[in-house]
N, C-alpha and C positions, 0 to 999 in steps of 0.2 A: 487554338492555344488557350483561349478564354475558358472553354469547356474543360480542358485538362487542368487548368489552375483551380477552377471551382471544385472539381472532383478531388484534387489533392489537398487543397487548403480550406475550402468552405464547406465541404461535406464531411461528416464524421465517417471514420473507417469501420469496416466490419470487425467487431470485437473478437470473433473466432480467429480470423487471420492475424490480427494484431497480437493476440495472446500466444498463438503458435509461433510467430516471429520472435516475441519476447522470450519464449522458452528456448528457442535456438540461440538467441543472443546471450541469454544468461548462461547457457552451457558453454558457449565459446569464451565468455568472460572468465568463467571458472578455469577453463583450460589454459588461458593465457596468464592469469594472475594468481591462480590457486586460491582465490577468495570468491565469495558469492555476492550477488546483487543484494545489497542491504542498505538500510538508512539509519535505524535507531541506534546502532552501535556508535555511529558518528555523532548522533544527537547527545549520547552520553558523554562522549569526549568533549563536546562543546560545553556541556554543563561543568565538566571538570576544569576546563580552561577558565570559565567564568568565575568559578569558585576560587581558583588559584589567583585570579586577578584581584579578587577582593581579600586576599590574604590567607585563604585556607591552604593548609599543607595536605595535598591529596596524594603525595608520592607513595605513601604506605597503605593507601586504601586497597583492599584486596580486589575489588571489582575492577578498578582502573588498571591494576597490574595484570588482571586476567585479559582484558580487552586491548591493553596497550595504549600508551599516551604519547608515544614518540612523535616529535615534530608538531606541526600545526595542521589545522583543517585544510590548508592550501598546499601542504607538502605530503598529504596522505592520499592514497588511491580511494579510500572510503570517503574522504572529503570531497573529491572531485566527482564521485558518483552522485552525491547529494546535490552539489552545486550545478553539475551538469544536467541533472533532471530538472531543476528549476529553470536553467537556461533553455533547455530544449522545449519545455512546455511554454515558456514565455515567447520564444521565437514563433512557435506555431500559433499561439493566441494572437500575436500581432499580425502575422501573415494572413489570418482569416478575419482581421478587424473585429476581434471578439473581446478586446480589453475594455472594461468599463468598471469604474469604481462603484461598488455597491456596499451598502451597510444594512444590517438587519433592522426591520421595523420595530422589533421587540428588544428592549434593552437587556432583557434577561438572557438573550442568546449569547451575549458576550461572556457572561459568567458560565453559562452552560458549556460553551465551546472551550473555555479555559479549563474548567473542571474535567471535561471529557478528555482533553489533551493530557492532563496530569495523570488521570487514571490509566489511559491507554499507554502512555510512556512508561509508567511504573510497571504495568503488567507485561509489556513487551520485553523489557529488560530482565524482569524476573524470569520469564520463560526463555531468555537468551535469544530473542529474535521476534520480529513483528510479522506482518502479513507477507513479507518477502523472505527473509532468512529462515524463519521458522515455519514457513508455509509454502509459498510458491517455489522458492529455490531450495527449501528444506526437503520436500518430498522427493525431488529428483536426486537428492544426495542419499536417498535410501536410509534416512535416519528415522527411527521409530518416534523420536521426539516430535517430528513434524506432524505425524498423524495424531498424536495425543493433543498437540496444540490446536490442530484444526477442529477436533471434536469439542475441545474446551471453548474455543472462540465461537463456535456455533451456539453453544449454550449461553455464552456471555451476550451475544447479539440478540438472542431470544429474550433474555432478561432486559436488555436495553430497549428493545422494541416495546415491551410492556411498560417500561418506565416512561419513555417519551410519549406514550399514548395517553398518559394520565393527565387529567385536566389541570392539576396544579403545576405540572411541568410545562404544558402548552401555554397556559395563561389565556388572557382574553385576546381575541384576534385584533390586530391593528387595522383600523379602517381609515382610509384617507379619502378626501373629497376628490372629485374628478370623474371623468368618463370611464366607463368600464373597459371599453376598447380603446387602445392607444395606437397611434400610428407607429409602425416600426421605424426604428432609427436608421438613418441613412448610413451605409457603410463608410467607415473612415478611409480617406485617401492617403492619410499620413501613416497610419499604423503599418500597412504592408511595407512601406519604405523603411520604417524603423526596424521592422522585423528582418528585412533583408540585410540592413546594416549590422544588426545584432548577430545574424547568422554568419556574415563575413568576418566580423570581429572575433567571434567564438572559434570559427574555423582557423583563424590566424593564431589563436592561443594554442589550439591543438597542435598545429604545425610547429609552433615555437617549442612546445614540450618535446616533441620528437627530435627536432633539430638540435636542441640543447642537451640531449642525452637523457632526458627524463621520460623515457619511453613508457613506463608504467603509468605515470601521471597522464600522459597523452592518451593511453588506452582507456584509462578510467574516465577522463573528460569526454572522450568520444562516445564511449558506451553510455555514460550518464546522460548525455544529450539525446542519444537514440532512444533510451528508455523514456526520457521525458517527452519526446515527440510522440511515442507510441501511447503513453498513458493519456496524453491530452487529446490525441486524435480519435481515440476510441472511448474516451471518458471512463477509463478503468478505475474502479473504486471497489475495494474488497468489502467495504461496508455495505454497499448496494448488493453485492453478491449474497450476503447473509440476510441483511435486514429486509430486503424486498421479498424474500421467501416468507418471512413471518407476517409482513404487513399486507402484501398484495398477491403473493404467490408467484411473482415474476421471477424467472430463473435464467434469463438470457446471460447475465454477467457470470452467474454461477457456472453455467455450462461452458462459457468461453474460457474461464480460468481453469476448469478441469481439462479442457482440450490443451491449453498451454502447458499444464503440468505433465500431461501424457507425452507431448512432443519433447519437452525438456528432459523427461526421464530417459527416453531413448537416446537422445543426443548426449546427455551427461554420462550415461553408462558407456557409450562408445568412446568418449574422451577419456574416461577413467581407465578403460581397458587398453586403449591404444597407447596411452602415455604412461601407464603403470602408476597412476596417481591414487592417492588415498582420498576417499570421500570425506566430507566434513560431517562429523557425527557429534551431536550435542547431548547433554545429560537429559534424560527423561525421568521425571519424578513428580512429587507434589507441586514443585515450583512450576512445572509445565502446565498442570491443570489449573492452579490458582492464577498464574500469569495469563494464561489463555482466556480464562473467564473474565478477568479484569480488562484485558485488552479488548475483547469483544464488547463488553459493556461500555468501555470508554469511547470506542470509535463511533458507537451509535449516539452516545451523549454528545459527542463533538460534531456529529453530522458528516464525518468522513474519516477514512484511514489515512496513513501517511502518504500514500500515492495520491489519493483523492484530494487531500489537503494541499498538496504541492501544486497541482495544476489549477485548482480552484483559486488559490491565492494569486497565482499568476494571471488569472482572468480578472482580478481586481476585487474578489470577494474578501473584503478585509476581515470578516469574522473569522477567517481561518488563520489569521496572524496569531491570535491568542491560542489557537489549537497548536500551532507550531511551538510557541513559547511554552505552553503547558507540557508538550511532549518532552522538551528539553528539561524542564523542571522535574517532571515525573521520573525521567531516566536518571537524573542526578540524585533524586531522593532515594531511588533503589540502590544506587551505588553506595550511598551512605548507610542505608539500612542493611546492606549485604553482610557486613561484619560488625558494624557498630550496634545494630539492634538485633543481631542473631538470626537474620533471615536465612543466611546460608546454612547454618546448623539445623534450623527448624524445617526448611523446605527443600533444600538442594542436596545436602550432604548424603542423604540416604539413596539418592538417585544414581543412575549409571548410564553410560553411553551404550546404546544398542544399535548396531548397524545391521540392516537387513541383508546386506551383501555378505558380511561375516557369518551371520546366522543361517542363511539359506543358500548362499552362492549367488553369483551375478545373474544367471539366467532365471532362477526361481524368484529372486528379488524383483527383477523387472516384470516378470509375469504376474506376480502377486500385486505389484503396484498398479499395473495396467488393468488388471481385473477389478480391483477395488475402485479405481477411477472410473471404469466403465459402469460399474454398479451405481456409483454416485451420480453419473450422468443420467442413467436411466431413471433413478429416483427423482432427479431434478425435472426431467421431462414429465414424469407422472405427476409430480407435485404441481407443476405449472398448469397442466391440463385439468386436473381435478380440484385444485384448491385456490386457483387464481381469484382474487377479490372475494374470497369466502367471507371475509369480515365485513364486506360492504353490502352483500346481498344474501338473502336467505335462498334456500334451494329453489331453483326455478325462477327466481326474481330477475336474474340477469337477462334471461331469455324474454321475459315479459317486458322489461324495460326496452330492450332492443326492438321488440315488435311494436311497442307503443310509439317509439321514436320514429320508426319507419313509416307508420301510418299518418304521421302529422303532415 
């Protein structure tokens, strides 16, 4: 029993299996609710509610009319996807006794995290989606918009990796007195109890939603928690998927996400065809490219994407609180700029919705998607094999270091 508990709660899960499962769950969620797994749209609505609380009249803002502001964050399915993810991640963190309040040693990290959150939030909503709706769940919707966003995000993370590698950004290292090696902290006996209580309480909430006739809220709360559990247990972060390629060449997360999108594409198309549903297609245009670049830059500046931010904040990494706040502010700023500053006319109006299913047919769209994903997987494998740690060693130096270490 103890061994099973350790495997389930104390060991991280295989990211390939986790992302494949997330792909299936996201397809099922689409089939049930006709919406996709997403978070930044709700961040934007939160910004709208806050602005309205302080007296702003956002009822005629075009962007808020586009995404809808009906109800509150606790009466919307998109709201419970977000809070469910936070809850699911927190429950798993507590069950594996991994909650610990930590603060960055460098004060500059607070400002960097906040600024990165703003840039990422603005970029995500300009592109009409973040790493989820415009990427992980966008590709399986066979929207060309998602592919353009992915390319732009890759470029943005490359620029971000260059930025955070600069000496003025990194600053002087913070050195503290004390022994180099520290004894590992003893696992908390209280945290698993709290985690179990939180899980029971949240399960009760889900049951209440179903019993009271709010079935869609129950579905959203349940799936949100499941998504939160998965991202925490496999430490899923889309920032790592891109940033690690440029910094160390590590591609494990990249490959896992590709696998998840491939599985989700097959499952989503099956649901679309079986239920006669229309896929969710979004506008592709200059806004997609600019928004994707800003999003990629912002998540590297912040040190994590929306999913990474959520489970890290639940682990007690307080620096991700300004990332969350920055995301909301950035999303709200885009909502204002959309029509008040002419962003829609300049970057979005000339774009159009392009569905691969409409353009190619279901079979060809799926085949093309899987072929491109397979090619991306092969490139990731090659990249990791030939370019890993290329910035840290000259050619042949890695082998020399390994040999020298072995002879000591």
